[in-house]
N, C-alpha and C positions, 0 to 999 in steps of 0.2 A: 289656311293656316296663316296666322300672323307672326311676323318676326319683329317684335317691338311695335312702336306706333307708326303708322303710315300705311303704305300700300301692301297688301297681303301678297307674300312671295314665298315660294318654297325655298328650303334650304338647299344649297349646293352640295355636291358630293365629289370627292375624289377617292376612287377605289372603294366606294360604298360607305366612306366616312363623311358624315354631314359636317358642314361648317358654314359660317356666315362671313361675308366679305364687304369691305367699305373702301372705296378708292376716291382720291381727291388730288387735285393739282393746284398749287398756290404759286404765284409770281412773288419771289423774295429777291430784291435787288436786280441783279442781272441774270438770275437763274429761275428755272421752274422747278419747284419742289414737288416731287410725286410721292405720295404717301399711300400705302396699302396696309390695310389692317385685316387680319383674318382671325375669327374666333374658332377655337377647337378645344378638344380635351387635352389635358396635361399628359395623359397616357399616350396620346397620339404623337405628341412632340418628343417624348422620351423614347418610345419603343419603335416608331414607325419611320425608318430611314427613307423608304420609298415616298411617303406622304411629304416629308420634309423637302426632298429633292424635287418633286413635281410642283410643290408650291413655290419654291424659289424659281424654278425654271419659268412658271407661269407669270411670276412677278417680272422676270426679265423680259419676257415676250410683251407684256403689257407696257413696260418701260420703253421698249424700242418703239412701239406704236405711239405712245405719248410723245416722245422725242421727235418723231416724224411729223406729228401734228403740229408741235410747237416750233420746230427749227427746220424742217423740211428734210431731216435726215437723221442718222444715228451714228455717232462716233463713240465707240466704246472707250477709247483713251480719255475722252473729255468728260464723260459722265461719271459721277462719283457715287457709288453704291455703298451705303452704310451697312454695317452688320445688322441682321434682324435682332430685335429687341423683344423679349417675352415678358409679359405683364400678367400677374395673377388677377382673376376676376373674383369679386366677392360673391360667394355662392350661398350665403347664409339664407336668403329668401327663396332660394330654388330647392326643389325636392330632388334634384339630381344628386346622385352618389358620387359621380366623377367630378374632379375639379375642372373648371374651364379656364383657359388662358387666352389672352390676345397676343398674336404675333405681328409686330409692326416692321414692315419694310420701308425704307426710304432712300430716295436718290435725288442728286441734284444735277439738273440738266442745264448746262450754260446756254443762254440765249444768244442767237446770232442777230444783232441789231441791224445789220446790213440787209436782212432779209425783209422784203415787203409782204405784209399780211393783209389780206382782205378780210374785212370784218362783215 
């Protein structure tokens, strides 16, 4: 099965609920900006507290790993986690009855410039 253009990949699942995910890290000034976007159904966001909690915990776990990769550690007091943002997806071309949404998570990780990095 193909999910968009590119490599064929199966959709991921949390508690049997399919979703698609995209993660990226960008260097902005003296920070690493970590972005995570998850596509899921609007019903899932509204009615499934367990899915929301597990998705946020998963984001925080990946954030810790990204922080360790870029700074050598994770300091919860220094990392700025922004509130998740929900964006509606235009479903006019799809045959799906349920509305799809994108959930965007974002965090800023301050970079430690005294750290020596091996490239």
